[in-house]
MDAnalysis code that builds the backbone (N, CA, C; Angstrom):
import MDAnalysis as mda
import numpy as np

u = mda.Universe.empty(555, n_residues=185, atom_resindex=np.repeat(np.arange(185), 3), trajectory=True)
u.add_TopologyAttr("name", ["N", "CA", "C"] * 185)
u.add_TopologyAttr("resid", np.arange(1, 186))
u.add_TopologyAttr("resname", ["MET", "PRO", "SER", "LEU", "ILE", "VAL", "GLU", "PRO", "LEU", "ASN", "THR", "GLN", "HIS", "PHE", "ILE", "MET", "ASP", "ARG", "ASP", "ASP", "ARG", "ASN", "ARG", "ASN", "LYS", "ASN", "ILE", "GLY", "LYS", "ASN", "PHE", "MET", "CYS", "ARG", "LEU", "GLN", "CYS", "MET", "PHE", "SER", "HIS", "SER", "SER", "GLY", "SER", "GLU", "ARG", "LEU", "SER", "LEU", "GLU", "ASP", "THR", "GLN", "GLN", "TRP", "SER", "GLN", "SER", "LEU", "GLU", "ARG", "LEU", "LEU", "GLU", "SER", "LYS", "TYR", "GLY", "LEU", "ALA", "THR", "PHE", "ARG", "ASN", "PHE", "LEU", "LYS", "SER", "GLU", "TYR", "SER", "ASP", "GLU", "ASN", "ILE", "GLU", "PHE", "TRP", "LEU", "THR", "CYS", "GLU", "ASP", "TYR", "LYS", "LYS", "ILE", "LYS", "SER", "SER", "PHE", "ARG", "MET", "SER", "SER", "ARG", "ALA", "LYS", "LYS", "VAL", "TYR", "GLU", "GLN", "PHE", "ILE", "LYS", "ALA", "GLU", "SER", "PRO", "LYS", "GLU", "ILE", "ASN", "ILE", "ASP", "TYR", "HIS", "THR", "ARG", "GLU", "GLN", "ILE", "LYS", "ARG", "ASN", "VAL", "LYS", "THR", "PRO", "THR", "MET", "HIS", "CYS", "PHE", "ASP", "ASP", "ALA", "GLN", "LYS", "ILE", "VAL", "TYR", "GLY", "LEU", "MET", "GLU", "ARG", "ASP", "SER", "TYR", "PRO", "ARG", "PHE", "LEU", "ARG", "SER", "ASP", "ILE", "TYR", "ARG", "THR", "LEU", "LEU", "GLU", "SER", "LEU", "ALA", "THR", "GLU", "ALA", "THR", "LYS", "GLY"])
u.atoms.positions = np.array([
    [-23.427, 227.283, 45.878],
    [-21.997, 227.180, 45.909],
    [-21.612, 226.345, 47.129],
    [-20.827, 225.311, 46.889],
    [-20.452, 224.452, 48.014],
    [-19.521, 225.190, 48.964],
    [-19.704, 224.918, 50.219],
    [-18.835, 225.571, 51.203],
    [-17.576, 224.732, 51.434],
    [-16.516, 225.419, 51.677],
    [-15.258, 224.732, 51.970],
    [-15.156, 224.540, 53.466],
    [-15.031, 223.314, 53.844],
    [-14.871, 223.019, 55.270],
    [-13.401, 222.676, 55.491],
    [-12.778, 223.444, 56.304],
    [-11.368, 223.211, 56.588],
    [-11.261, 222.533, 57.945],
    [-10.734, 221.314, 57.919],
    [-10.574, 220.593, 59.177],
    [-9.192, 220.897, 59.751],
    [-9.113, 220.927, 61.061],
    [-7.798, 221.155, 61.668],
    [-6.867, 219.977, 61.353],
    [-5.589, 220.289, 61.280],
    [-4.614, 219.216, 61.034],
    [-4.692, 218.191, 62.149],
    [-4.530, 216.963, 61.770],
    [-4.571, 215.907, 62.748],
    [-3.180, 215.784, 63.387],
    [-3.027, 216.439, 64.508],
    [-1.719, 216.421, 65.174],
    [-1.413, 215.053, 65.769],
    [-2.437, 214.276, 66.006],
    [-2.232, 212.940, 66.556],
    [-1.311, 212.125, 65.645],
    [-1.476, 212.257, 64.327],
    [-0.654, 211.524, 63.362],
    [0.811, 211.914, 63.492],
    [1.083, 213.202, 63.638],
    [2.459, 213.667, 63.766],
    [3.089, 213.201, 65.081],
    [2.288, 213.177, 66.132],
    [2.784, 212.718, 67.436],
    [3.139, 211.234, 67.344],
    [2.302, 210.448, 66.688],
    [2.593, 209.028, 66.520],
    [3.882, 208.829, 65.740],
    [4.082, 209.586, 64.659],
    [5.310, 209.460, 63.881],
    [6.531, 209.752, 64.743],
    [6.447, 210.823, 65.531],
    [7.564, 211.189, 66.398],
    [7.789, 210.103, 67.448],
    [6.700, 209.581, 68.030],
    [6.815, 208.505, 69.017],
    [7.444, 207.262, 68.394],
    [7.038, 206.935, 67.155],
    [7.612, 205.770, 66.465],
    [9.107, 205.967, 66.242],
    [9.505, 207.177, 65.825],
    [10.932, 207.451, 65.618],
    [11.699, 207.314, 66.927],
    [11.151, 207.863, 68.001],
    [11.812, 207.767, 69.303],
    [11.904, 206.317, 69.769],
    [10.829, 205.558, 69.551],
    [10.825, 204.153, 69.933],
    [11.893, 203.402, 69.146],
    [12.001, 203.670, 67.841],
    [13.017, 203.010, 67.020],
    [14.428, 203.375, 67.477],
    [14.637, 204.650, 67.841],
    [15.951, 205.048, 68.347],
    [16.288, 204.268, 69.604],
    [15.292, 204.150, 70.497],
    [15.516, 203.412, 71.738],
    [15.761, 201.932, 71.464],
    [15.047, 201.375, 70.499],
    [15.264, 199.972, 70.128],
    [16.695, 199.800, 69.650],
    [17.152, 200.694, 68.788],
    [18.523, 200.626, 68.284],
    [19.543, 200.729, 69.404],
    [19.343, 201.697, 70.303],
    [20.270, 201.873, 71.419],
    [20.244, 200.660, 72.339],
    [19.042, 200.175, 72.658],
    [18.928, 199.011, 73.538],
    [19.581, 197.786, 72.920],
    [19.360, 197.588, 71.638],
    [19.953, 196.428, 70.979],
    [21.465, 196.560, 70.928],
    [21.950, 197.771, 70.657],
    [23.383, 198.032, 70.628],
    [23.989, 197.715, 72.003],
    [23.348, 198.129, 73.066],
    [23.830, 197.851, 74.424],
    [23.830, 196.355, 74.701],
    [22.759, 195.673, 74.289],
    [22.698, 194.216, 74.500],
    [23.827, 193.516, 73.767],
    [24.090, 193.928, 72.530],
    [25.174, 193.316, 71.754],
    [26.513, 193.524, 72.448],
    [26.767, 194.748, 72.877],
    [28.052, 195.037, 73.501],
    [28.192, 194.303, 74.828],
    [27.107, 194.196, 75.584],
    [27.154, 193.459, 76.850],
    [27.395, 191.967, 76.601],
    [26.796, 191.451, 75.543],
    [26.931, 190.034, 75.210],
    [28.395, 189.668, 75.006],
    [29.159, 190.565, 74.417],
    [30.541, 190.265, 74.080],
    [31.550, 190.935, 75.007],
    [31.088, 191.632, 76.032],
    [32.016, 192.362, 76.898],
    [32.888, 191.430, 77.721],
    [32.437, 190.197, 77.935],
    [33.206, 189.254, 78.739],
    [34.248, 188.509, 77.916],
    [34.151, 188.592, 76.592],
    [35.114, 187.883, 75.747],
    [36.408, 188.680, 75.671],
    [37.452, 188.030, 75.199],
    [38.758, 188.696, 75.129],
    [38.717, 189.861, 74.146],
    [39.413, 190.907, 74.481],
    [39.426, 192.092, 73.616],
    [38.171, 192.909, 73.842],
    [38.310, 194.196, 73.927],
    [37.143, 195.037, 74.205],
    [36.744, 195.816, 72.956],
    [36.760, 195.137, 71.837],
    [36.397, 195.753, 70.564],
    [34.919, 196.160, 70.612],
    [34.667, 197.411, 70.331],
    [33.304, 197.947, 70.387],
    [32.635, 197.874, 69.020],
    [31.355, 197.865, 69.051],
    [30.562, 197.915, 67.830],
    [30.729, 199.314, 67.233],
    [31.111, 199.406, 65.975],
    [31.332, 200.718, 65.365],
    [30.409, 200.916, 64.165],
    [30.201, 202.171, 63.830],
    [29.378, 202.525, 62.674],
    [29.990, 201.953, 61.408],
    [31.301, 202.083, 61.256],
    [31.974, 201.606, 60.049],
    [31.789, 200.094, 59.864],
    [31.995, 199.339, 60.933],
    [31.813, 197.884, 60.853],
    [30.369, 197.540, 60.489],
    [29.450, 198.225, 61.145],
    [28.027, 197.955, 60.912],
    [27.629, 198.301, 59.483],
    [28.181, 199.367, 58.928],
    [27.901, 199.722, 57.533],
    [28.454, 198.660, 56.583],
    [29.584, 198.052, 56.941],
    [30.190, 197.029, 56.085],
    [29.355, 195.758, 56.000],
    [28.458, 195.540, 56.952],
    [27.585, 194.369, 56.889],
    [26.763, 194.369, 55.608],
    [26.507, 195.555, 55.078],
    [25.663, 195.643, 53.878],
    [26.432, 195.295, 52.600],
    [27.737, 195.085, 52.688],
    [28.523, 194.744, 51.502],
    [28.278, 193.316, 51.032],
    [28.117, 192.393, 51.983],
    [27.852, 190.999, 51.614],
    [27.426, 190.213, 52.838],
    [26.743, 189.106, 52.599],
    [26.365, 188.216, 53.696],
    [27.625, 187.677, 54.368],
    [28.621, 187.374, 53.578],
    [29.884, 186.870, 54.130],
    [30.476, 187.873, 55.121],
    [30.471, 189.139, 54.748],
    [31.003, 190.204, 55.617],
    [30.196, 190.278, 56.916],
    [28.892, 190.147, 56.803],
    [28.010, 190.175, 57.967],
    [28.343, 189.022, 58.915],
    [28.495, 187.814, 58.361],
    [28.716, 186.631, 59.185],
    [30.123, 186.582, 59.789],
    [31.065, 187.312, 59.204],
    [32.428, 187.370, 59.745],
    [32.503, 188.218, 61.008],
    [31.543, 189.095, 61.190],
    [31.513, 189.983, 62.356],
    [30.720, 189.313, 63.481],
    [31.309, 189.258, 64.683],
    [30.577, 188.643, 65.792],
    [29.298, 189.429, 66.090],
    [29.366, 190.756, 66.001],
    [28.174, 191.573, 66.215],
    [27.180, 191.389, 65.065],
    [27.705, 191.307, 63.852],
    [26.844, 191.113, 62.691],
    [26.104, 189.791, 62.764],
    [26.835, 188.735, 63.095],
    [26.225, 187.412, 63.222],
    [25.150, 187.414, 64.303],
    [25.456, 188.001, 65.450],
    [24.479, 188.060, 66.544],
    [23.244, 188.859, 66.145],
    [23.444, 189.955, 65.439],
    [22.318, 190.786, 65.006],
    [21.465, 190.045, 63.977],
    [22.126, 189.388, 63.036],
    [21.413, 188.631, 61.998],
    [20.623, 187.478, 62.618],
    [21.229, 186.782, 63.563],
    [20.530, 185.685, 64.255],
    [19.300, 186.216, 64.977],
    [19.462, 187.343, 65.647],
    [18.346, 187.959, 66.363],
    [17.223, 188.325, 65.389],
    [17.600, 188.878, 64.256],
    [16.616, 189.222, 63.226],
    [15.877, 187.968, 62.752],
    [16.615, 186.904, 62.453],
    [15.988, 185.667, 61.965],
    [15.074, 185.046, 63.021],
    [15.488, 185.118, 64.282],
    [14.633, 184.611, 65.362],
    [13.341, 185.406, 65.425],
    [13.432, 186.710, 65.215],
    [12.230, 187.551, 65.258],
    [11.267, 187.198, 64.132],
    [11.783, 186.608, 63.063],
    [10.954, 186.184, 61.929],
    [10.628, 184.687, 61.979],
    [11.029, 184.028, 63.049],
    [10.840, 182.583, 63.208],
    [11.447, 181.815, 62.043],
    [12.620, 182.242, 61.605],
    [13.286, 181.559, 60.489],
    [14.779, 181.411, 60.751],
    [15.108, 181.051, 61.980],
    [16.530, 180.956, 62.332],
    [17.146, 179.588, 62.064],
    [16.370, 178.650, 61.519],
    [16.916, 177.314, 61.265],
    [18.052, 177.342, 60.238],
    [17.981, 178.252, 59.275],
    [19.033, 178.312, 58.253],
    [20.381, 178.727, 58.840],
    [20.401, 179.789, 59.635],
    [21.672, 180.226, 60.211],
    [22.160, 179.205, 61.227],
    [21.254, 178.590, 61.958],
    [21.650, 177.564, 62.927],
    [22.288, 176.372, 62.208],
    [21.696, 175.967, 61.089],
    [22.262, 174.862, 60.313],
    [23.635, 175.254, 59.761],
    [23.735, 176.444, 59.193],
    [24.994, 176.893, 58.604],
    [26.103, 176.911, 59.660],
    [25.802, 177.439, 60.847],
    [26.786, 177.486, 61.931],
    [27.147, 176.084, 62.423],
    [26.153, 175.227, 62.496],
    [26.392, 173.842, 62.907],
    [27.331, 173.155, 61.923],
    [27.136, 173.409, 60.631],
    [28.021, 172.848, 59.605],
    [29.441, 173.378, 59.757],
    [29.579, 174.663, 60.056],
    [30.913, 175.242, 60.253],
    [31.621, 174.558, 61.417],
    [30.890, 174.313, 62.497],
    [31.476, 173.605, 63.650],
    [31.777, 172.153, 63.301],
    [30.861, 171.535, 62.565],
    [31.023, 170.131, 62.186],
    [32.320, 169.915, 61.405],
    [32.657, 170.834, 60.537],
    [33.863, 170.708, 59.709],
    [35.151, 170.735, 60.531],
    [35.066, 171.216, 61.755],
    [36.250, 171.303, 62.621],
    [36.514, 170.014, 63.397],
    [35.584, 169.070, 63.342],
    [35.723, 167.818, 64.094],
    [36.807, 166.948, 63.466],
    [37.700, 166.462, 64.308],
    [38.803, 165.618, 63.829],
    [38.538, 164.126, 64.078],
    [37.915, 163.812, 65.184],
    [37.666, 162.424, 65.557],
    [36.553, 161.812, 64.704],
    [36.826, 160.644, 64.123],
    [35.811, 160.002, 63.270],
    [34.607, 159.551, 64.100],
    [34.839, 159.169, 65.351],
    [33.724, 158.769, 66.222],
    [32.809, 159.966, 66.485],
    [33.406, 161.092, 66.866],
    [32.613, 162.310, 67.114],
    [31.916, 162.772, 65.842],
    [32.610, 162.653, 64.709],
    [32.032, 163.057, 63.435],
    [30.787, 162.224, 63.123],
    [30.884, 160.940, 63.368],
    [29.757, 160.042, 63.099],
    [28.554, 160.379, 63.986],
    [28.802, 160.555, 65.275],
    [27.671, 160.855, 66.162],
    [27.097, 162.240, 65.875],
    [27.950, 163.221, 65.585],
    [27.478, 164.571, 65.275],
    [26.708, 164.588, 63.957],
    [27.175, 163.855, 62.952],
    [26.487, 163.806, 61.652],
    [25.058, 163.298, 61.832],
    [24.901, 162.288, 62.665],
    [23.553, 161.750, 62.921],
    [22.670, 162.789, 63.597],
    [23.253, 163.522, 64.546],
    [22.490, 164.571, 65.243],
    [22.073, 165.676, 64.264],
    [23.002, 166.092, 63.421],
    [22.707, 167.141, 62.436],
    [21.596, 166.667, 61.507],
    [21.698, 165.432, 61.059],
    [20.671, 164.862, 60.182],
    [19.309, 164.872, 60.879],
    [19.268, 164.395, 62.107],
    [18.005, 164.318, 62.859],
    [17.410, 165.694, 63.139],
    [18.267, 166.668, 63.372],
    [17.793, 168.004, 63.750],
    [17.396, 168.867, 62.559],
    [18.129, 168.754, 61.426],
    [17.934, 169.700, 60.327],
    [17.522, 169.085, 58.988],
    [17.922, 167.872, 58.715],
    [17.770, 167.303, 57.373],
    [16.543, 166.410, 57.233],
    [16.371, 165.521, 58.172],
    [15.278, 164.545, 58.125],
    [13.929, 165.251, 57.979],
    [13.082, 164.702, 57.106],
    [11.747, 165.286, 56.921],
    [11.021, 165.334, 58.267],
    [10.356, 166.439, 58.523],
    [9.616, 166.675, 59.765],
    [10.526, 166.849, 60.986],
    [11.803, 167.111, 60.768],
    [12.718, 167.336, 61.893],
    [12.400, 168.678, 62.557],
    [12.840, 168.868, 63.810],
    [12.483, 170.088, 64.552],
    [12.872, 171.391, 63.851],
    [14.023, 171.403, 63.189],
    [14.492, 172.625, 62.516],
    [14.757, 172.318, 61.051],
    [13.830, 171.644, 60.425],
    [14.015, 171.211, 59.035],
    [14.327, 172.386, 58.113],
    [15.399, 172.233, 57.365],
    [15.791, 173.265, 56.410],
    [15.154, 172.971, 55.059],
    [15.081, 173.982, 54.230],
    [14.429, 173.871, 52.932],
    [15.459, 173.476, 51.860],
    [15.568, 172.165, 51.636],
    [16.466, 171.655, 50.592],
    [15.686, 170.681, 49.719],
    [16.205, 170.436, 48.533],
    [15.509, 169.550, 47.599],
    [15.646, 168.088, 48.018],
    [14.776, 167.250, 47.460],
    [14.716, 165.822, 47.771],
    [16.046, 165.130, 47.470],
    [16.638, 165.431, 46.333],
    [17.889, 164.784, 45.924],
    [18.998, 165.049, 46.953],
    [19.135, 166.286, 47.384],
    [20.163, 166.644, 48.371],
    [19.884, 165.951, 49.698],
    [18.624, 165.930, 50.089],
    [18.229, 165.278, 51.342],
    [18.606, 163.786, 51.316],
    [18.314, 163.129, 50.201],
    [18.628, 161.696, 50.063],
    [20.133, 161.455, 50.018],
    [20.863, 162.333, 49.358],
    [22.326, 162.216, 49.294],
    [22.930, 162.305, 50.698],
    [22.428, 163.233, 51.487],
    [22.929, 163.390, 52.857],
    [22.574, 162.167, 53.689],
    [21.374, 161.644, 53.485],
    [20.957, 160.436, 54.207],
    [21.962, 159.307, 53.972],
    [22.444, 159.171, 52.737],
    [23.461, 158.154, 52.420],
    [24.815, 158.536, 53.017],
    [25.179, 159.811, 52.912],
    [26.477, 160.281, 53.416],
    [26.640, 160.084, 54.926],
    [25.563, 160.239, 55.659],
    [25.615, 160.153, 57.118],
    [26.000, 158.742, 57.582],
    [25.755, 157.747, 56.739],
    [26.117, 156.373, 57.103],
    [27.628, 156.205, 57.217],
    [28.378, 156.898, 56.383],
    [29.852, 156.941, 56.476],
    [30.271, 158.401, 56.288],
    [30.109, 159.194, 57.348],
    [30.289, 160.642, 57.224],
    [31.732, 161.085, 57.006],
    [31.854, 162.161, 56.239],
    [33.125, 162.861, 56.071],
    [32.882, 164.306, 56.490],
    [33.937, 165.089, 56.523],
    [33.748, 166.490, 56.919],
    [32.951, 167.276, 55.872],
    [32.756, 166.707, 54.684],
    [32.050, 167.407, 53.606],
    [30.635, 166.882, 53.344],
    [30.119, 166.021, 54.210],
    [28.832, 165.395, 53.893],
    [27.643, 166.356, 53.906],
    [27.792, 167.533, 54.482],
    [26.690, 168.511, 54.496],
    [26.952, 169.699, 53.569],
    [28.044, 169.668, 52.826],
    [28.445, 170.816, 52.000],
    [27.369, 171.276, 51.018],
    [26.738, 170.329, 50.312],
    [25.721, 170.724, 49.325],
    [24.548, 171.428, 49.993],
    [24.087, 170.888, 51.110],
    [22.967, 171.507, 51.829],
    [23.381, 172.862, 52.389],
    [24.618, 172.946, 52.857],
    [25.090, 174.219, 53.407],
    [25.139, 175.292, 52.315],
    [25.553, 174.921, 51.116],
    [25.572, 175.880, 50.001],
    [24.162, 176.331, 49.643],
    [23.224, 175.398, 49.641],
    [21.828, 175.737, 49.334],
    [21.293, 176.721, 50.373],
    [21.527, 176.418, 51.635],
    [21.033, 177.261, 52.727],
    [21.681, 178.647, 52.686],
    [22.976, 178.694, 52.409],
    [23.670, 179.983, 52.300],
    [23.037, 180.802, 51.166],
    [22.774, 180.150, 50.033],
    [22.135, 180.829, 48.903],
    [20.763, 181.362, 49.257],
    [19.983, 180.580, 50.010],
    [18.651, 181.034, 50.447],
    [18.773, 182.264, 51.345],
    [19.708, 182.217, 52.280],
    [19.886, 183.369, 53.174],
    [20.341, 184.590, 52.383],
    [21.266, 184.376, 51.448],
    [21.818, 185.483, 50.661],
    [20.749, 186.150, 49.792],
    [19.878, 185.350, 49.212],
    [18.848, 185.883, 48.301],
    [17.598, 186.378, 49.030],
    [17.302, 185.812, 50.195],
    [16.025, 186.084, 50.843],
    [16.183, 186.818, 52.181],
    [16.757, 186.163, 53.158],
    [16.834, 186.719, 54.522],
    [17.740, 187.940, 54.605],
    [18.891, 187.867, 53.963],
    [19.874, 188.956, 54.045],
    [19.327, 190.282, 53.496],
    [18.718, 190.311, 52.307],
    [18.148, 191.589, 51.838],
    [17.046, 192.124, 52.773],
    [16.238, 191.216, 53.338],
    [15.212, 191.652, 54.294],
    [15.858, 192.220, 55.546],
    [16.946, 191.603, 55.984],
    [17.682, 192.099, 57.150],
    [18.170, 193.526, 56.900],
    [18.733, 193.767, 55.719],
    [19.257, 195.105, 55.410],
    [18.159, 196.162, 55.396],
    [16.933, 195.758, 55.104],
    [15.794, 196.691, 55.096],
    [15.077, 196.748, 56.451],
    [15.478, 195.894, 57.382],
    [14.760, 195.755, 58.647],
    [14.946, 196.945, 59.582],
    [13.996, 197.111, 60.484],
    [14.095, 198.143, 61.513],
    [15.292, 197.893, 62.417],
    [15.550, 196.626, 62.701],
    [16.671, 196.283, 63.592],
    [17.977, 196.840, 63.039],
    [18.242, 196.616, 61.770],
    [19.495, 197.075, 61.162],
    [19.490, 198.592, 60.989],
    [18.395, 199.131, 60.470],
    [18.345, 200.572, 60.218],
    [18.457, 201.387, 61.500],
    [17.753, 200.958, 62.555],
    [17.822, 201.717, 63.811],
    [19.182, 201.556, 64.483],
    [19.808, 200.409, 64.312],
    [21.161, 200.221, 64.841],
    [22.131, 201.179, 64.144],
    [22.023, 201.267, 62.813],
    [22.864, 202.208, 62.054],
    [22.618, 203.652, 62.500],
    [21.336, 204.007, 62.628],
    [20.996, 205.377, 63.050],
    [21.557, 205.692, 64.424],
    [21.435, 204.738, 65.355],
    [21.951, 204.957, 66.708],
    [23.457, 205.134, 66.705],
    [24.146, 204.311, 65.927],
    [25.607, 204.423, 65.852],
    [26.016, 205.731, 65.172],
    [25.279, 206.145, 64.156],
    [25.586, 207.401, 63.458],
    [25.390, 208.579, 64.420],
    [24.320, 208.543, 65.180],
    [24.048, 209.608, 66.167],
    [25.158, 209.644, 67.199],
    [25.529, 208.462, 67.688],
    [26.603, 208.361, 68.691],
    [27.932, 208.879, 68.136],
    [28.203, 208.575, 66.874],
    [29.461, 209.002, 66.235],
    [29.509, 210.527, 66.087],
    [28.379, 211.160, 65.774],
    [28.363, 212.620, 65.621],
    [28.495, 213.327, 66.945],
    [28.050, 212.666, 68.032],
    [28.145, 213.280, 69.356],
    [29.593, 213.251, 69.857],
    [30.383, 212.316, 69.321],
    [31.783, 212.376, 69.649],
    [32.301, 211.276, 70.441],
])
């Protein structure tokens, strides 16, 4: 008859789980503090709230409308070495605000060199046709010459990066920290 050998529970595993949870809580709190410090010098002392942070999960647009959401998303993308998409999207938003045709022309060339041109430092993932269209547009730029690429990049972020962000430790621990803070009063 085979003997039953009962091994003691491996408490080391439980300690690691607890340590991981504590580390994640601290990461959330530390990141929350960094975010609030980053914006404490700007006008208005609007604090990061649980409700606002929960609303980030409604849509990418909602996330990007929040200064804290945008900063958190950028931080997440940097941690994945894939921040070129958000950088391009933000650059396009700024580009559209340019009124001077001279500034528009010089900025369009910079945007092309930095994000569009093959082998550029922050090359974005767009199709050949769009890349060639922009190459032509940059010669006589308008405020809309990057619109097609910006839509493509937004779609990539919405389908790929944004869902990963919502599942990320950065977002989940931030939510947990804010929820804990809210219950404490």
